[in-house]
N, CA and C atoms as a LAMMPS dump frame, in Angstrom:
ITEM: TIMESTEP
0
ITEM: NUMBER OF ATOMS
165
ITEM: BOX BOUNDS ff ff ff
-5.0000000000000000e+02 5.0000000000000000e+02
-5.0000000000000000e+02 5.0000000000000000e+02
-5.0000000000000000e+02 5.0000000000000000e+02
ITEM: ATOMS id mol type element x y z
1 1 1 N 32.977 -23.161 6.208
2 1 2 C 32.474 -21.152 6.249
3 1 3 C 31.649 -21.419 5.254
4 2 1 N 31.93 -21.47 4.338
5 2 2 C 31.664 -20.612 2.706
6 2 3 C 30.348 -21.197 3.13
7 3 1 N 29.564 -22.505 3.278
8 3 2 C 28.092 -22.707 3.213
9 3 3 C 27.306 -21.675 4.122
10 4 1 N 27.701 -21.566 4.833
11 4 2 C 27.014 -20.608 6.155
12 4 3 C 27.382 -18.952 5.495
13 5 1 N 28.503 -18.895 5.313
14 5 2 C 28.292 -17.227 4.441
15 5 3 C 26.959 -17.194 3.493
16 6 1 N 27.139 -18.478 2.299
17 6 2 C 26.029 -18.395 1.342
18 6 3 C 24.856 -18.163 2.111
19 7 1 N 24.346 -19.01 3.099
20 7 2 C 23.411 -19.331 3.933
21 7 3 C 23.21 -17.533 4.33
22 8 1 N 24.159 -17.273 4.834
23 8 2 C 23.357 -15.516 5.718
24 8 3 C 22.888 -15.136 4.554
25 9 1 N 23.597 -14.673 3.413
26 9 2 C 23.707 -13.847 1.94
27 9 3 C 22.521 -14.242 1.541
28 10 1 N 22.073 -15.488 1.662
29 10 2 C 20.867 -15.49 0.852
30 10 3 C 19.409 -15.33 1.553
31 11 1 N 19.708 -15.683 3.414
32 11 2 C 18.523 -15.12 4.083
33 11 3 C 18.32 -13.582 3.972
34 12 1 N 19.419 -13.353 3.826
35 12 2 C 19.321 -11.631 3.378
36 12 3 C 18.185 -11.38 2.522
37 13 1 N 19.124 -12.092 1.014
38 13 2 C 18.294 -11.219 0.09
39 13 3 C 16.639 -12.201 0.063
40 14 1 N 16.636 -12.84 0.601
41 14 2 C 15.575 -13.61 0.55
42 14 3 C 14.342 -12.283 1.243
43 15 1 N 14.991 -12.09 2.804
44 15 2 C 14.478 -11.083 3.518
45 15 3 C 14.375 -9.674 2.799
46 16 1 N 15.076 -9.491 1.871
47 16 2 C 14.95 -8.525 1.165
48 16 3 C 13.453 -8.06 0.034
49 17 1 N 13.819 -9.26 -0.545
50 17 2 C 13.085 -9.357 -1.718
51 17 3 C 11.345 -9.452 -1.077
52 18 1 N 10.677 -10.025 0.44
53 18 2 C 9.704 -10.079 1.061
54 18 3 C 9.223 -8.866 1.247
55 19 1 N 10.252 -8.222 1.842
56 19 2 C 9.712 -7.017 2.49
57 19 3 C 9.301 -5.82 0.843
58 20 1 N 10.105 -6.112 0.151
59 20 2 C 10.079 -5 -0.937
60 20 3 C 8.322 -5.551 -1.668
61 21 1 N 8.36 -7.158 -1.749
62 21 2 C 6.703 -7.777 -2.069
63 21 3 C 6.006 -7.148 -1.294
64 22 1 N 5.989 -7.332 0.298
65 22 2 C 4.754 -6.282 0.612
66 22 3 C 4.636 -5.399 0.955
67 23 1 N 5.433 -4.722 0.687
68 23 2 C 5.315 -2.749 0.425
69 23 3 C 4.666 -2.923 -0.341
70 24 1 N 5.207 -3.212 -2.307
71 24 2 C 4.444 -3.214 -3.347
72 24 3 C 3.17 -4.249 -3.516
73 25 1 N 2.814 -4.72 -2.848
74 25 2 C 1.455 -5.68 -2.475
75 25 3 C 0.262 -4.953 -1.239
76 26 1 N 0.838 -3.683 -0.499
77 26 2 C 0.224 -2.825 0.158
78 26 3 C 0.099 -1.701 -0.391
79 27 1 N 0.782 -1.527 -1.274
80 27 2 C 0.49 0.114 -1.929
81 27 3 C -0.488 -0.369 -3.693
82 28 1 N -0.728 -1.376 -3.523
83 28 2 C -1.421 -1.656 -4.686
84 28 3 C -2.735 -1.832 -4.189
85 29 1 N -3.112 -3.261 -2.796
86 29 2 C -4.512 -2.944 -2.216
87 29 3 C -4.716 -1.76 -1.762
88 30 1 N -4 -0.954 -0.946
89 30 2 C -4.338 0.097 -0.356
90 30 3 C -4.249 1.541 -0.99
91 31 1 N -5.704 2.059 -1.291
92 31 2 C -5.696 2.912 -2.203
93 31 3 C -5.62 4.183 -1.765
94 32 1 N -4.842 5.765 -1.574
95 32 2 C -5.319 6.644 -1.228
96 32 3 C -6.342 7.146 -0.733
97 33 1 N -6.284 7.942 -0.297
98 33 2 C -7.62 9.036 0.363
99 33 3 C -8.109 9.835 -0.314
100 34 1 N -6.801 9.91 -1.191
101 34 2 C -7.34 11.316 -2.28
102 34 3 C -8.098 10.188 -3.417
103 35 1 N -8.044 8.977 -3.819
104 35 2 C -8.127 8.515 -4.643
105 35 3 C -9.715 8.164 -4.342
106 36 1 N -10.008 7.753 -2.786
107 36 2 C -10.953 7.111 -2.457
108 36 3 C -12.131 8.194 -2.105
109 37 1 N -11.714 9.589 -2.238
110 37 2 C -12.607 10.738 -1.807
111 37 3 C -13.06 11.395 -3.488
112 38 1 N -12.235 11.324 -4.318
113 38 2 C -12.427 11.614 -5.728
114 38 3 C -13.55 10.416 -6.567
115 39 1 N -13.042 9.066 -5.803
116 39 2 C -14.266 8.254 -6.672
117 39 3 C -15.716 8.28 -5.962
118 40 1 N -15.848 8.838 -4.575
119 40 2 C -17.312 9.095 -4.228
120 40 3 C -17.665 9.958 -3.726
121 41 1 N -17.158 11.295 -4.418
122 41 2 C -17.267 12.558 -4.541
123 41 3 C -18.572 12.781 -5.873
124 42 1 N -19.065 13.807 -5.037
125 42 2 C -20.148 14.479 -6.059
126 42 3 C -19.604 15.373 -6.868
127 43 1 N -20.454 15.649 -8.349
128 43 2 C -19.734 16.444 -8.841
129 43 3 C -20.119 18.077 -8.788
130 44 1 N -21.203 18.156 -8.002
131 44 2 C -21.37 19.71 -7.541
132 44 3 C -20.52 20.088 -6.519
133 45 1 N -20.177 21.218 -6.884
134 45 2 C -19.229 21.844 -5.557
135 45 3 C -20.384 22.272 -4.326
136 46 1 N -21.436 22.397 -4.335
137 46 2 C -22.435 23.192 -3.174
138 46 3 C -23.069 21.888 -2.233
139 47 1 N -22.599 20.405 -2.53
140 47 2 C -23.398 19.199 -1.742
141 47 3 C -22.112 18.893 -1.54
142 48 1 N -21.942 18.627 -0.152
143 48 2 C -20.661 17.731 0.171
144 48 3 C -21.028 16.059 0.173
145 49 1 N -19.448 15.934 -0.118
146 49 2 C -19.758 14.383 -0.692
147 49 3 C -20.464 13.253 0.177
148 50 1 N -21.548 12.339 -0.377
149 50 2 C -21.683 11.335 0.482
150 50 3 C -21.671 10.825 1.75
151 51 1 N -20.126 10.355 2.058
152 51 2 C -19.151 9.804 2.977
153 51 3 C -19.32 10.507 4.498
154 52 1 N -19.558 12.084 3.901
155 52 2 C -19.914 13.219 5.449
156 52 3 C -20.772 12.224 6.185
157 53 1 N -21.566 11.548 6.018
158 53 2 C -22.634 11.651 6.863
159 53 3 C -23.839 12.712 6.764
160 54 1 N -25.005 12.758 7.15
161 54 2 C -25.989 13.838 8.068
162 54 3 C -25.725 13.859 8.86
163 55 1 N -26.417 15.451 9.295
164 55 2 C -26.703 15.819 10.676
165 55 3 C -28.173 15.511 11.294
């Protein structure tokens, strides 16, 4: 019974670590929309950023 209990606890800890690791990886790889907008926007306020496209 002790072996089964330690197996379940170990699986739960492993699943928790996997979820935390995947969340950290996703936050590193996926920059926020504000960061992307700042990086591609121009310095002039009267000109829209290039990612808006043209008419």
